[in-house]
N, CA, C and O atoms as a Maestro MAE file, in Angstrom:
{
 s_m_m2io_version
 :::
 2.0.0
}

f_m_ct {
 s_m_title
 :::
 protein
 m_atom[292] {
  # First column is atom index #
  i_m_mmod_type
  r_m_x_coord
  r_m_y_coord
  r_m_z_coord
  i_m_residue_number
  s_m_chain_name
  s_m_pdb_residue_name
  s_m_pdb_atom_name
  i_m_atomic_number
  :::
  1 25 35.075 -18.352 -7.539 1 A "MET " " N  " 7
  2 3 35.787 -19.247 -8.597 1 A "MET " " CA " 6
  3 2 37.074 -17.519 -8.955 1 A "MET " " C  " 6
  4 15 36.615 -16.379 -8.871 1 A "MET " " O  " 8
  5 25 38.709 -17.825 -9.348 2 A "THR " " N  " 7
  6 3 38.539 -16.660 -9.510 2 A "THR " " CA " 6
  7 2 39.908 -16.914 -11.123 2 A "THR " " C  " 6
  8 15 40.425 -17.862 -11.715 2 A "THR " " O  " 8
  9 25 39.930 -15.580 -11.180 3 A "ASP " " N  " 7
  10 3 40.684 -15.667 -12.696 3 A "ASP " " CA " 6
  11 2 42.419 -16.491 -12.933 3 A "ASP " " C  " 6
  12 15 43.321 -16.578 -12.100 3 A "ASP " " O  " 8
  13 25 42.395 -16.884 -14.064 4 A "LYS " " N  " 7
  14 3 43.545 -17.374 -14.347 4 A "LYS " " CA " 6
  15 2 44.157 -15.943 -14.512 4 A "LYS " " C  " 6
  16 15 45.251 -15.925 -13.947 4 A "LYS " " O  " 8
  17 25 44.025 -15.427 -14.756 5 A "ASN " " N  " 7
  18 3 45.071 -13.929 -14.598 5 A "ASN " " CA " 6
  19 2 44.793 -12.647 -13.626 5 A "ASN " " C  " 6
  20 15 44.866 -11.420 -13.563 5 A "ASN " " O  " 8
  21 25 44.416 -13.841 -12.905 6 A "GLU " " N  " 7
  22 3 44.474 -12.528 -11.412 6 A "GLU " " CA " 6
  23 2 46.005 -12.566 -10.442 6 A "GLU " " C  " 6
  24 15 47.009 -13.272 -10.544 6 A "GLU " " O  " 8
  25 25 45.834 -12.067 -10.012 7 A "THR " " N  " 7
  26 3 47.161 -11.814 -9.846 7 A "THR " " CA " 6
  27 2 47.056 -11.988 -7.888 7 A "THR " " C  " 6
  28 15 46.478 -11.065 -7.315 7 A "THR " " O  " 8
  29 25 47.473 -12.846 -7.242 8 A "LYS " " N  " 7
  30 3 47.590 -11.412 -5.651 8 A "LYS " " CA " 6
  31 2 48.315 -10.856 -5.010 8 A "LYS " " C  " 6
  32 15 49.374 -11.476 -5.101 8 A "LYS " " O  " 8
  33 25 48.460 -9.878 -4.261 9 A "ASP " " N  " 7
  34 3 49.579 -8.897 -3.505 9 A "ASP " " CA " 6
  35 2 50.241 -10.014 -2.932 9 A "ASP " " C  " 6
  36 15 49.589 -11.058 -2.901 9 A "ASP " " O  " 8
  37 25 51.460 -10.026 -2.444 10 A "ILE " " N  " 7
  38 3 51.838 -10.619 -1.731 10 A "ILE " " CA " 6
  39 2 52.628 -9.383 -0.802 10 A "ILE " " C  " 6
  40 15 52.808 -8.202 -1.098 10 A "ILE " " O  " 8
  41 25 52.911 -9.935 0.093 11 A "THR " " N  " 7
  42 3 53.369 -8.751 1.267 11 A "THR " " CA " 6
  43 2 54.991 -10.329 1.646 11 A "THR " " C  " 6
  44 15 54.956 -11.525 1.937 11 A "THR " " O  " 8
  45 25 56.418 -9.027 1.325 12 A "TYR " " N  " 7
  46 3 57.193 -9.871 2.156 12 A "TYR " " CA " 6
  47 2 57.381 -8.808 2.913 12 A "TYR " " C  " 6
  48 15 56.816 -7.714 2.893 12 A "TYR " " O  " 8
  49 25 58.254 -9.238 3.605 13 A "VAL " " N  " 7
  50 3 59.430 -8.856 4.240 13 A "VAL " " CA " 6
  51 2 61.217 -9.907 4.739 13 A "VAL " " C  " 6
  52 15 61.634 -11.022 5.053 13 A "VAL " " O  " 8
  53 25 61.766 -8.091 4.405 14 A "THR " " N  " 7
  54 3 63.158 -9.290 4.163 14 A "THR " " CA " 6
  55 2 63.622 -8.684 5.671 14 A "THR " " C  " 6
  56 15 63.457 -7.700 6.393 14 A "THR " " O  " 8
  57 25 64.398 -10.122 5.618 15 A "PHE " " N  " 7
  58 3 65.339 -10.729 6.251 15 A "PHE " " CA " 6
  59 2 66.516 -10.321 6.780 15 A "PHE " " C  " 6
  60 15 66.055 -9.736 7.760 15 A "PHE " " O  " 8
  61 25 68.157 -10.135 6.908 16 A "GLU " " N  " 7
  62 3 69.314 -10.808 6.786 16 A "GLU " " CA " 6
  63 2 68.791 -11.265 5.273 16 A "GLU " " C  " 6
  64 15 67.974 -12.152 5.026 16 A "GLU " " O  " 8
  65 25 69.436 -10.480 4.408 17 A "GLY " " N  " 7
  66 3 68.814 -9.908 3.404 17 A "GLY " " CA " 6
  67 2 68.288 -11.212 2.208 17 A "GLY " " C  " 6
  68 15 68.730 -11.456 1.086 17 A "GLY " " O  " 8
  69 25 67.336 -11.782 2.887 18 A "LYS " " N  " 7
  70 3 65.931 -12.738 2.145 18 A "LYS " " CA " 6
  71 2 65.062 -12.173 2.615 18 A "LYS " " C  " 6
  72 15 64.920 -11.667 3.728 18 A "LYS " " O  " 8
  73 25 63.876 -12.304 1.002 19 A "ASP " " N  " 7
  74 3 62.844 -11.432 1.575 19 A "ASP " " CA " 6
  75 2 61.879 -13.502 1.810 19 A "ASP " " C  " 6
  76 15 62.198 -14.567 1.282 19 A "ASP " " O  " 8
  77 25 60.712 -13.165 2.827 20 A "TYR " " N  " 7
  78 3 60.467 -13.894 2.946 20 A "TYR " " CA " 6
  79 2 58.326 -13.203 3.215 20 A "TYR " " C  " 6
  80 15 57.799 -12.352 3.931 20 A "TYR " " O  " 8
  81 25 57.811 -14.206 2.167 21 A "ASP " " N  " 7
  82 3 56.904 -14.081 2.213 21 A "ASP " " CA " 6
  83 2 55.679 -14.481 3.627 21 A "ASP " " C  " 6
  84 15 55.588 -15.446 4.385 21 A "ASP " " O  " 8
  85 25 54.816 -13.093 3.458 22 A "ILE " " N  " 7
  86 3 54.882 -12.327 5.835 22 A "ILE " " CA " 6
  87 2 53.238 -14.047 5.410 22 A "ILE " " C  " 6
  88 15 52.687 -14.493 6.417 22 A "ILE " " O  " 8
  89 25 52.862 -14.567 4.194 23 A "ASP " " N  " 7
  90 3 51.234 -15.107 4.519 23 A "ASP " " CA " 6
  91 2 52.195 -16.167 4.970 23 A "ASP " " C  " 6
  92 15 51.798 -16.566 6.065 23 A "ASP " " O  " 8
  93 25 53.397 -16.863 4.568 24 A "LYS " " N  " 7
  94 3 54.132 -17.830 4.473 24 A "LYS " " CA " 6
  95 2 54.792 -18.195 5.602 24 A "LYS " " C  " 6
  96 15 55.409 -19.260 5.573 24 A "LYS " " O  " 8
  97 25 54.794 -17.825 6.157 25 A "VAL " " N  " 7
  98 3 55.660 -17.315 7.869 25 A "VAL " " CA " 6
  99 2 55.036 -18.023 9.490 25 A "VAL " " C  " 6
  100 15 54.048 -17.346 9.775 25 A "VAL " " O  " 8
  101 25 55.125 -18.433 9.907 26 A "THR " " N  " 7
  102 3 54.468 -18.990 11.607 26 A "THR " " CA " 6
  103 2 54.048 -17.668 12.175 26 A "THR " " C  " 6
  104 15 54.562 -16.551 12.232 26 A "THR " " O  " 8
  105 25 52.674 -18.327 12.660 27 A "GLU " " N  " 7
  106 3 52.309 -16.928 13.801 27 A "GLU " " CA " 6
  107 2 53.403 -16.560 14.665 27 A "GLU " " C  " 6
  108 15 53.466 -15.475 15.244 27 A "GLU " " O  " 8
  109 25 54.545 -17.780 14.771 28 A "LYS " " N  " 7
  110 3 55.574 -16.563 15.807 28 A "LYS " " CA " 6
  111 2 56.429 -15.286 15.385 28 A "LYS " " C  " 6
  112 15 56.798 -14.245 15.928 28 A "LYS " " O  " 8
  113 25 56.577 -15.996 13.938 29 A "SER " " N  " 7
  114 3 57.216 -15.346 12.829 29 A "SER " " CA " 6
  115 2 56.414 -13.763 12.931 29 A "SER " " C  " 6
  116 15 57.118 -12.757 13.013 29 A "SER " " O  " 8
  117 25 55.452 -13.694 12.922 30 A "LYS " " N  " 7
  118 3 54.768 -12.407 12.399 30 A "LYS " " CA " 6
  119 2 54.680 -12.012 13.325 30 A "LYS " " C  " 6
  120 15 53.988 -11.082 12.911 30 A "LYS " " O  " 8
  121 25 54.769 -11.743 14.749 31 A "TYR " " N  " 7
  122 3 54.456 -11.626 16.035 31 A "TYR " " CA " 6
  123 2 55.826 -10.814 16.193 31 A "TYR " " C  " 6
  124 15 55.777 -9.692 16.698 31 A "TYR " " O  " 8
  125 25 57.114 -11.381 15.753 32 A "TYR " " N  " 7
  126 3 58.682 -11.527 16.193 32 A "TYR " " CA " 6
  127 2 58.466 -10.269 15.442 32 A "TYR " " C  " 6
  128 15 58.726 -9.250 16.082 32 A "TYR " " O  " 8
  129 25 57.984 -10.088 14.040 33 A "ILE " " N  " 7
  130 3 58.362 -8.977 12.835 33 A "ILE " " CA " 6
  131 2 56.831 -8.108 13.223 33 A "ILE " " C  " 6
  132 15 57.012 -6.953 12.838 33 A "ILE " " O  " 8
  133 25 56.164 -8.169 13.510 34 A "LYS " " N  " 7
  134 3 55.436 -6.967 14.060 34 A "LYS " " CA " 6
  135 2 55.537 -6.377 15.578 34 A "LYS " " C  " 6
  136 15 54.992 -5.290 15.766 34 A "LYS " " O  " 8
  137 25 56.159 -6.978 16.622 35 A "GLN " " N  " 7
  138 3 57.101 -6.443 17.641 35 A "GLN " " CA " 6
  139 2 58.193 -5.148 16.710 35 A "GLN " " C  " 6
  140 15 58.231 -3.981 16.323 35 A "GLN " " O  " 8
  141 25 58.713 -6.043 16.746 36 A "MET " " N  " 7
  142 3 60.374 -6.130 15.753 36 A "MET " " CA " 6
  143 2 60.067 -3.878 15.004 36 A "MET " " C  " 6
  144 15 60.802 -2.905 15.174 36 A "MET " " O  " 8
  145 25 58.071 -4.050 13.915 37 A "GLY " " N  " 7
  146 3 58.332 -2.929 13.574 37 A "GLY " " CA " 6
  147 2 58.088 -2.066 14.282 37 A "GLY " " C  " 6
  148 15 58.693 -1.028 14.012 37 A "GLY " " O  " 8
  149 25 57.165 -2.012 15.458 38 A "TYR " " N  " 7
  150 3 56.324 -1.862 16.656 38 A "TYR " " CA " 6
  151 2 58.030 -0.336 17.506 38 A "TYR " " C  " 6
  152 15 58.246 0.871 17.405 38 A "TYR " " O  " 8
  153 25 58.798 -1.716 18.315 39 A "LEU " " N  " 7
  154 3 60.711 -0.603 18.187 39 A "LEU " " CA " 6
  155 2 61.287 -0.376 17.154 39 A "LEU " " C  " 6
  156 15 62.462 -0.033 17.287 39 A "LEU " " O  " 8
  157 25 60.568 -0.492 15.312 40 A "GLN " " N  " 7
  158 3 61.946 1.094 14.689 40 A "GLN " " CA " 6
  159 2 61.089 2.441 14.919 40 A "GLN " " C  " 6
  160 15 61.543 3.571 15.102 40 A "GLN " " O  " 8
  161 25 59.931 2.098 14.872 41 A "GLU " " N  " 7
  162 3 58.461 3.963 15.232 41 A "GLU " " CA " 6
  163 2 59.639 3.995 16.541 41 A "GLU " " C  " 6
  164 15 60.753 4.495 16.385 41 A "GLU " " O  " 8
  165 25 59.083 3.244 18.102 42 A "GLU " " N  " 7
  166 3 59.694 3.894 18.494 42 A "GLU " " CA " 6
  167 2 61.051 4.190 18.922 42 A "GLU " " C  " 6
  168 15 61.289 4.642 20.042 42 A "GLU " " O  " 8
  169 25 61.946 3.945 18.055 43 A "MET " " N  " 7
  170 3 63.319 4.095 18.320 43 A "MET " " CA " 6
  171 2 63.653 5.254 17.442 43 A "MET " " C  " 6
  172 15 64.654 5.966 17.529 43 A "MET " " O  " 8
  173 25 62.249 5.385 16.210 44 A "THR " " N  " 7
  174 3 62.742 6.568 15.300 44 A "THR " " CA " 6
  175 2 61.894 7.972 16.277 44 A "THR " " C  " 6
  176 15 62.079 9.182 16.154 44 A "THR " " O  " 8
  177 25 61.173 7.407 17.002 45 A "GLU " " N  " 7
  178 3 60.397 8.953 17.329 45 A "GLU " " CA " 6
  179 2 61.717 9.339 19.292 45 A "GLU " " C  " 6
  180 15 62.215 10.402 19.665 45 A "GLU " " O  " 8
  181 25 61.809 7.307 20.252 46 A "LEU " " N  " 7
  182 3 63.296 8.408 20.823 46 A "LEU " " CA " 6
  183 2 64.234 9.262 19.985 46 A "LEU " " C  " 6
  184 15 64.011 10.464 19.839 46 A "LEU " " O  " 8
  185 25 65.058 8.787 19.549 47 A "GLN " " N  " 7
  186 3 65.886 9.902 18.054 47 A "GLN " " CA " 6
  187 2 65.662 11.030 17.653 47 A "GLN " " C  " 6
  188 15 66.590 11.710 17.216 47 A "GLN " " O  " 8
  189 25 63.743 11.744 17.725 48 A "ALA " " N  " 7
  190 3 63.642 13.422 17.629 48 A "ALA " " CA " 6
  191 2 63.487 13.817 19.149 48 A "ALA " " C  " 6
  192 15 63.914 14.881 19.598 48 A "ALA " " O  " 8
  193 25 62.842 12.867 19.892 49 A "ALA " " N  " 7
  194 3 63.420 13.666 20.547 49 A "ALA " " CA " 6
  195 2 64.995 13.176 22.112 49 A "ALA " " C  " 6
  196 15 65.171 13.148 23.330 49 A "ALA " " O  " 8
  197 25 65.494 12.983 21.145 50 A "ILE " " N  " 7
  198 3 66.696 13.399 21.880 50 A "ILE " " CA " 6
  199 2 67.815 14.674 21.636 50 A "ILE " " C  " 6
  200 15 68.562 15.454 22.227 50 A "ILE " " O  " 8
  201 25 67.120 14.079 19.721 51 A "GLU " " N  " 7
  202 3 67.984 15.163 19.185 51 A "GLU " " CA " 6
  203 2 66.928 16.819 19.331 51 A "GLU " " C  " 6
  204 15 67.250 17.840 18.724 51 A "GLU " " O  " 8
  205 25 65.854 16.737 20.130 52 A "ARG " " N  " 7
  206 3 65.102 17.820 20.279 52 A "ARG " " CA " 6
  207 2 65.365 18.708 21.718 52 A "ARG " " C  " 6
  208 15 65.111 19.886 21.970 52 A "ARG " " O  " 8
  209 25 66.245 17.182 22.903 53 A "SER " " N  " 7
  210 3 66.936 17.753 24.134 53 A "SER " " CA " 6
  211 2 68.098 18.583 24.188 53 A "SER " " C  " 6
  212 15 68.533 19.434 24.964 53 A "SER " " O  " 8
  213 25 68.592 17.869 22.721 54 A "LYS " " N  " 7
  214 3 69.946 18.596 22.702 54 A "LYS " " CA " 6
  215 2 69.839 19.781 21.810 54 A "LYS " " C  " 6
  216 15 70.974 20.227 21.646 54 A "LYS " " O  " 8
  217 25 69.202 20.283 21.347 55 A "MET " " N  " 7
  218 3 68.585 21.106 20.130 55 A "MET " " CA " 6
  219 2 68.237 22.627 21.185 55 A "MET " " C  " 6
  220 15 68.857 23.690 21.167 55 A "MET " " O  " 8
  221 25 66.861 22.183 22.173 56 A "SER " " N  " 7
  222 3 66.737 22.301 23.836 56 A "SER " " CA " 6
  223 2 68.407 23.337 24.898 56 A "SER " " C  " 6
  224 15 68.644 24.466 25.326 56 A "SER " " O  " 8
  225 25 69.302 21.550 24.806 57 A "LEU " " N  " 7
  226 3 70.179 22.097 25.868 57 A "LEU " " CA " 6
  227 2 70.599 22.805 25.281 57 A "LEU " " C  " 6
  228 15 70.805 23.910 25.783 57 A "LEU " " O  " 8
  229 25 71.119 22.443 23.259 58 A "ASP " " N  " 7
  230 3 72.396 23.868 23.378 58 A "ASP " " CA " 6
  231 2 71.865 26.028 23.132 58 A "ASP " " C  " 6
  232 15 72.443 26.983 22.614 58 A "ASP " " O  " 8
  233 25 70.579 25.849 23.823 59 A "GLY " " N  " 7
  234 3 69.799 27.151 22.717 59 A "GLY " " CA " 6
  235 2 70.066 27.032 25.101 59 A "GLY " " C  " 6
  236 15 71.192 27.294 25.523 59 A "GLY " " O  " 8
  237 25 69.117 26.713 25.979 60 A "TYR " " N  " 7
  238 3 69.367 27.575 27.000 60 A "TYR " " CA " 6
  239 2 71.223 26.942 26.969 60 A "TYR " " C  " 6
  240 15 71.750 28.001 26.626 60 A "TYR " " O  " 8
  241 25 72.112 26.184 27.076 61 A "SER " " N  " 7
  242 3 73.458 26.960 27.107 61 A "SER " " CA " 6
  243 2 73.580 29.027 26.616 61 A "SER " " C  " 6
  244 15 73.457 30.052 27.286 61 A "SER " " O  " 8
  245 25 73.816 28.800 25.428 62 A "SER " " N  " 7
  246 3 73.539 29.948 24.533 62 A "SER " " CA " 6
  247 2 72.968 30.506 25.360 62 A "SER " " C  " 6
  248 15 73.644 30.833 26.335 62 A "SER " " O  " 8
  249 25 72.133 30.710 25.358 63 A "LEU " " N  " 7
  250 3 71.029 31.647 27.016 63 A "LEU " " CA " 6
  251 2 71.880 32.201 28.710 63 A "LEU " " C  " 6
  252 15 72.467 33.267 28.897 63 A "LEU " " O  " 8
  253 25 71.811 31.829 29.042 64 A "LEU " " N  " 7
  254 3 72.949 31.033 29.961 64 A "LEU " " CA " 6
  255 2 74.571 31.742 30.021 64 A "LEU " " C  " 6
  256 15 75.255 31.910 31.030 64 A "LEU " " O  " 8
  257 25 74.894 32.065 28.683 65 A "SER " " N  " 7
  258 3 76.044 32.096 27.909 65 A "SER " " CA " 6
  259 2 75.824 34.091 28.123 65 A "SER " " C  " 6
  260 15 76.325 35.110 28.600 65 A "SER " " O  " 8
  261 25 74.760 33.569 27.394 66 A "GLU " " N  " 7
  262 3 74.774 35.545 27.321 66 A "GLU " " CA " 6
  263 2 74.816 35.873 28.482 66 A "GLU " " C  " 6
  264 15 75.911 36.059 29.011 66 A "GLU " " O  " 8
  265 25 73.516 36.048 29.257 67 A "GLU " " N  " 7
  266 3 72.990 35.938 30.886 67 A "GLU " " CA " 6
  267 2 74.900 36.360 32.001 67 A "GLU " " C  " 6
  268 15 75.017 37.179 32.912 67 A "GLU " " O  " 8
  269 25 75.980 35.474 31.437 68 A "ILE " " N  " 7
  270 3 76.744 35.378 32.703 68 A "ILE " " CA " 6
  271 2 77.611 36.760 31.669 68 A "ILE " " C  " 6
  272 15 77.701 37.956 31.946 68 A "ILE " " O  " 8
  273 25 77.828 36.453 31.174 69 A "THR " " N  " 7
  274 3 78.600 37.678 29.953 69 A "THR " " CA " 6
  275 2 77.547 38.923 30.597 69 A "THR " " C  " 6
  276 15 77.484 38.449 31.731 69 A "THR " " O  " 8
  277 25 76.826 39.966 30.660 70 A "LYS " " N  " 7
  278 3 76.201 40.659 30.926 70 A "LYS " " CA " 6
  279 2 76.348 40.764 32.257 70 A "LYS " " C  " 6
  280 15 76.995 41.702 32.724 70 A "LYS " " O  " 8
  281 25 75.853 39.952 32.940 71 A "LYS " " N  " 7
  282 3 76.411 40.808 34.355 71 A "LYS " " CA " 6
  283 2 77.556 39.719 35.120 71 A "LYS " " C  " 6
  284 15 77.453 39.039 36.141 71 A "LYS " " O  " 8
  285 25 78.847 39.920 33.982 72 A "ALA " " N  " 7
  286 3 80.582 40.283 34.393 72 A "ALA " " CA " 6
  287 2 80.992 41.982 33.040 72 A "ALA " " C  " 6
  288 15 81.989 42.322 32.403 72 A "ALA " " O  " 8
  289 25 80.205 42.303 33.132 73 A "GLU " " N  " 7
  290 3 80.897 43.221 31.871 73 A "GLU " " CA " 6
  291 2 80.160 44.564 32.452 73 A "GLU " " C  " 6
  292 15 80.312 45.646 31.885 73 A "GLU " " O  " 8
  :::
 }
 m_bond[291] {
  # First column is bond index #
  i_m_from
  i_m_to
  i_m_order
  :::
  1 1 2 1
  2 2 3 1
  3 3 4 2
  4 3 5 1
  5 5 6 1
  6 6 7 1
  7 7 8 2
  8 7 9 1
  9 9 10 1
  10 10 11 1
  11 11 12 2
  12 11 13 1
  13 13 14 1
  14 14 15 1
  15 15 16 2
  16 15 17 1
  17 17 18 1
  18 18 19 1
  19 19 20 2
  20 19 21 1
  21 21 22 1
  22 22 23 1
  23 23 24 2
  24 23 25 1
  25 25 26 1
  26 26 27 1
  27 27 28 2
  28 27 29 1
  29 29 30 1
  30 30 31 1
  31 31 32 2
  32 31 33 1
  33 33 34 1
  34 34 35 1
  35 35 36 2
  36 35 37 1
  37 37 38 1
  38 38 39 1
  39 39 40 2
  40 39 41 1
  41 41 42 1
  42 42 43 1
  43 43 44 2
  44 43 45 1
  45 45 46 1
  46 46 47 1
  47 47 48 2
  48 47 49 1
  49 49 50 1
  50 50 51 1
  51 51 52 2
  52 51 53 1
  53 53 54 1
  54 54 55 1
  55 55 56 2
  56 55 57 1
  57 57 58 1
  58 58 59 1
  59 59 60 2
  60 59 61 1
  61 61 62 1
  62 62 63 1
  63 63 64 2
  64 63 65 1
  65 65 66 1
  66 66 67 1
  67 67 68 2
  68 67 69 1
  69 69 70 1
  70 70 71 1
  71 71 72 2
  72 71 73 1
  73 73 74 1
  74 74 75 1
  75 75 76 2
  76 75 77 1
  77 77 78 1
  78 78 79 1
  79 79 80 2
  80 79 81 1
  81 81 82 1
  82 82 83 1
  83 83 84 2
  84 83 85 1
  85 85 86 1
  86 86 87 1
  87 87 88 2
  88 87 89 1
  89 89 90 1
  90 90 91 1
  91 91 92 2
  92 91 93 1
  93 93 94 1
  94 94 95 1
  95 95 96 2
  96 95 97 1
  97 97 98 1
  98 98 99 1
  99 99 100 2
  100 99 101 1
  101 101 102 1
  102 102 103 1
  103 103 104 2
  104 103 105 1
  105 105 106 1
  106 106 107 1
  107 107 108 2
  108 107 109 1
  109 109 110 1
  110 110 111 1
  111 111 112 2
  112 111 113 1
  113 113 114 1
  114 114 115 1
  115 115 116 2
  116 115 117 1
  117 117 118 1
  118 118 119 1
  119 119 120 2
  120 119 121 1
  121 121 122 1
  122 122 123 1
  123 123 124 2
  124 123 125 1
  125 125 126 1
  126 126 127 1
  127 127 128 2
  128 127 129 1
  129 129 130 1
  130 130 131 1
  131 131 132 2
  132 131 133 1
  133 133 134 1
  134 134 135 1
  135 135 136 2
  136 135 137 1
  137 137 138 1
  138 138 139 1
  139 139 140 2
  140 139 141 1
  141 141 142 1
  142 142 143 1
  143 143 144 2
  144 143 145 1
  145 145 146 1
  146 146 147 1
  147 147 148 2
  148 147 149 1
  149 149 150 1
  150 150 151 1
  151 151 152 2
  152 151 153 1
  153 153 154 1
  154 154 155 1
  155 155 156 2
  156 155 157 1
  157 157 158 1
  158 158 159 1
  159 159 160 2
  160 159 161 1
  161 161 162 1
  162 162 163 1
  163 163 164 2
  164 163 165 1
  165 165 166 1
  166 166 167 1
  167 167 168 2
  168 167 169 1
  169 169 170 1
  170 170 171 1
  171 171 172 2
  172 171 173 1
  173 173 174 1
  174 174 175 1
  175 175 176 2
  176 175 177 1
  177 177 178 1
  178 178 179 1
  179 179 180 2
  180 179 181 1
  181 181 182 1
  182 182 183 1
  183 183 184 2
  184 183 185 1
  185 185 186 1
  186 186 187 1
  187 187 188 2
  188 187 189 1
  189 189 190 1
  190 190 191 1
  191 191 192 2
  192 191 193 1
  193 193 194 1
  194 194 195 1
  195 195 196 2
  196 195 197 1
  197 197 198 1
  198 198 199 1
  199 199 200 2
  200 199 201 1
  201 201 202 1
  202 202 203 1
  203 203 204 2
  204 203 205 1
  205 205 206 1
  206 206 207 1
  207 207 208 2
  208 207 209 1
  209 209 210 1
  210 210 211 1
  211 211 212 2
  212 211 213 1
  213 213 214 1
  214 214 215 1
  215 215 216 2
  216 215 217 1
  217 217 218 1
  218 218 219 1
  219 219 220 2
  220 219 221 1
  221 221 222 1
  222 222 223 1
  223 223 224 2
  224 223 225 1
  225 225 226 1
  226 226 227 1
  227 227 228 2
  228 227 229 1
  229 229 230 1
  230 230 231 1
  231 231 232 2
  232 231 233 1
  233 233 234 1
  234 234 235 1
  235 235 236 2
  236 235 237 1
  237 237 238 1
  238 238 239 1
  239 239 240 2
  240 239 241 1
  241 241 242 1
  242 242 243 1
  243 243 244 2
  244 243 245 1
  245 245 246 1
  246 246 247 1
  247 247 248 2
  248 247 249 1
  249 249 250 1
  250 250 251 1
  251 251 252 2
  252 251 253 1
  253 253 254 1
  254 254 255 1
  255 255 256 2
  256 255 257 1
  257 257 258 1
  258 258 259 1
  259 259 260 2
  260 259 261 1
  261 261 262 1
  262 262 263 1
  263 263 264 2
  264 263 265 1
  265 265 266 1
  266 266 267 1
  267 267 268 2
  268 267 269 1
  269 269 270 1
  270 270 271 1
  271 271 272 2
  272 271 273 1
  273 273 274 1
  274 274 275 1
  275 275 276 2
  276 275 277 1
  277 277 278 1
  278 278 279 1
  279 279 280 2
  280 279 281 1
  281 281 282 1
  282 282 283 1
  283 283 284 2
  284 283 285 1
  285 285 286 1
  286 286 287 1
  287 287 288 2
  288 287 289 1
  289 289 290 1
  290 290 291 1
  291 291 292 2
  :::
 }
}
C-alpha cells in the first residue's frame, strides 16, 4: 500500500528542448538514450586525449627547437 503523500522520483531526459519522463518512453527510445549517453562520454574522453596529444606535440616541438638551436650555435 502506498501513502497518498508519497512522491515517486521521476527521471526526465531533455531532448530537443523538451523533457520526457524516462519511464514513459519506448524501449527503443531508452536504448537510443543510453547509446547517446555512452557516445557523449566517449567524445569527452576522446577530446581529453586530443588535448593531451596537442600538449605532447607542443612539448616535443619545444624540445626539438632547443636541440636544433644548440647544434646551430
